[in-house]
C-alpha positions in Angstrom: -22.5 -3.0 -29.4 -21.2 -0.2 -31.4 -23.8 -0.6 -34.1 -26.7 -0.8 -31.2 -25.3 2.1 -29.6 -25.3 4.3 -33.0 -28.8 2.8 -34.2 -30.8 3.5 -30.8 -29.0 6.7 -29.9 -27.7 4.9 -26.7 -24.5 5.0 -24.6 -22.6 2.0 -23.3 -20.1 2.2 -20.3 -18.0 -1.0 -20.2 -15.1 -1.2 -17.6 -12.0 -3.2 -17.4 -8.9 -3.4 -15.5 -5.5 -1.9 -16.5 -2.3 -4.2 -16.8 0.7 -3.6 -14.7 2.8 -2.3 -17.4 1.8 1.0 -16.5 3.5 0.6 -13.1 6.9 -0.3 -15.0 7.1 3.2 -16.5 8.6 6.1 -14.6 5.1 8.6 -14.6 3.1 5.1 -14.1 0.3 7.1 -16.1 -2.0 4.7 -17.9 -2.7 4.7 -21.5 -4.9 3.0 -23.7 -2.5 0.2 -24.8 -2.6 -0.7 -20.9 -6.1 -1.7 -21.1 -7.1 -5.1 -20.2 -9.3 -5.7 -23.5 -9.0 -9.3 -24.8 -12.0 -8.3 -27.2 -10.2 -5.1 -28.4 -12.7 -3.2 -26.8 -10.7 0.0 -27.1 -10.3 -0.5 -30.8 -13.9 -0.5 -31.5 -15.1 2.3 -29.2 -15.3 6.2 -29.8 -13.9 7.1 -26.5 -11.7 5.7 -23.7 -11.7 7.2 -20.3 -9.0 6.2 -17.8 -9.1 6.9 -13.9 -5.7 7.8 -12.7 -5.0 8.5 -9.0 -1.6 9.7 -8.8 -1.2 9.1 -5.0 -2.0 5.3 -5.6 1.9 5.3 -7.4 3.4 8.3 -5.5 2.9 8.7 -1.9 4.1 12.5 -2.2 1.1 13.3 -4.3 -1.7 14.7 -3.1 -4.5 12.5 -1.6 -7.7 13.9 -3.0 -6.7 14.3 -6.6 -8.0 12.1 -9.5 -7.6 12.3 -13.5 -9.7 11.6 -16.0 -7.9 10.7 -18.8 -9.3 10.7 -22.2 -7.0 8.2 -23.7 -9.0 8.0 -27.1 -11.7 10.3 -28.1 -13.3 10.6 -31.7 -12.5 13.8 -33.5 -10.4 15.4 -30.9 -7.0 15.0 -29.1 -6.6 13.2 -25.7 -6.7 15.5 -22.6 -6.7 14.9 -18.8 -9.1 16.3 -16.5 -8.1 17.0 -13.2 -11.0 16.4 -10.3 -10.9 16.5 -6.7 -11.5 12.7 -5.5 -13.0 11.6 -1.7 -11.7 8.3 -1.1 -14.0 7.6 2.1 -17.0 8.6 0.0 -15.8 7.6 -3.2 -17.4 11.0 -4.8 -16.0 12.9 -7.3 -16.0 16.8 -7.6 -15.0 19.9 -9.0 -13.5 22.3 -6.6 -15.0 25.2 -8.2 -18.4 23.6 -9.3 -19.0 21.4 -6.7 -20.1 17.3 -7.1 -19.9 16.0 -10.8 
């Protein structure tokens, strides 16, 4: 798939689950090695993004916050972007710019 993406200049989005190992850590923040990827998709991808909702693991956290964690990014450091999340609608938005 990576060769196809490069050849035709397209992007592939692949979703996968997270192993329960993240829940055993104190902060429960998932990392790339927590991905359930039997085919090694994280190894062959240029970028890996993980959606993380702190409230799911900590009842004291803000309910409307979601972080997009860049667990692997080609040619750049890994970062986290904090966005607002409406659980009832599933919409993700930037508080200052509106819907993403």
